[in-house]
C-alpha positions in Angstrom: 23.7 -22.4 -21.5 23.8 -22.9 -17.7 26.0 -24.4 -15.0 25.1 -27.2 -12.7 26.7 -27.2 -9.2 28.1 -30.3 -7.6 25.3 -32.0 -5.6 25.4 -31.8 -1.8 24.6 -35.0 0.1 23.4 -34.7 3.7 21.3 -36.5 6.3 18.0 -34.9 7.3 18.2 -34.6 11.1 14.4 -34.8 11.4 13.8 -37.9 9.3 17.2 -39.6 9.1 16.7 -39.8 5.3 19.7 -39.2 3.0 19.0 -36.2 0.8 20.8 -34.9 -2.3 20.5 -31.2 -3.0 20.9 -30.2 -6.7 21.3 -26.6 -7.8 22.1 -24.8 -11.1 22.3 -21.4 -12.6 19.6 -19.9 -14.8 19.8 -20.9 -18.4 20.7 -18.2 -20.9 17.6 -18.0 -23.1 18.1 -17.1 -26.7 14.4 -16.3 -27.3 13.5 -13.2 -25.2 10.3 -13.7 -23.3 10.3 -17.5 -23.3 10.0 -19.1 -19.9 12.6 -21.7 -19.1 11.8 -24.8 -17.1 14.1 -27.5 -15.7 14.0 -31.2 -15.3 16.4 -33.3 -13.2 17.2 -36.7 -14.7 18.7 -39.2 -12.2 19.4 -42.9 -12.2 21.8 -45.8 -11.9 22.2 -46.0 -15.7 22.8 -42.8 -17.8 20.4 -44.2 -20.4 17.7 -45.2 -18.0 16.9 -42.3 -15.7 13.9 -41.0 -13.8 12.8 -37.5 -14.6 11.8 -35.0 -11.9 10.1 -31.7 -12.8 11.7 -28.8 -11.1 9.5 -26.2 -12.9 11.3 -22.8 -13.0 13.1 -23.5 -9.8 16.9 -23.5 -9.8 17.2 -26.3 -7.2 15.7 -29.7 -6.4 16.1 -32.1 -3.5 15.9 -35.9 -3.7 15.6 -38.0 -0.5 16.3 -41.7 -0.1 12.5 -42.3 -0.2 13.0 -41.6 -3.9 14.6 -45.1 -4.2 18.3 -44.5 -4.1 20.8 -46.2 -1.9 23.9 -44.9 0.0 27.3 -45.9 -1.4 26.0 -46.4 -5.0 26.9 -44.8 -8.3 24.3 -42.6 -10.0 24.1 -40.4 -13.1 22.3 -37.1 -13.2 21.8 -34.2 -15.5 19.7 -31.0 -15.6 17.7 -30.4 -18.8 16.5 -26.9 -19.6 13.6 -26.4 -22.0 11.8 -23.3 -23.2 8.4 -22.7 -25.0 9.8 -24.5 -28.1 11.0 -27.5 -26.1 
């Protein structure tokens, strides 16, 4: 179990790109010693998302170069997996 924070939306001063910062707490792993990795799933339809591998990081940033538009509705989730999937 882990908690995902509300994404923070900002404009990158250097590039002018819109960026969304996602962050979450570490997952509570029931199998001691298993590494936990995370995947951000993001898209305009909850059933049709693009997956982004965050590895073992607890944060990930998307920019508008990742094909999202301002003033649109998007769905997102963080998926945690361990050695067993």
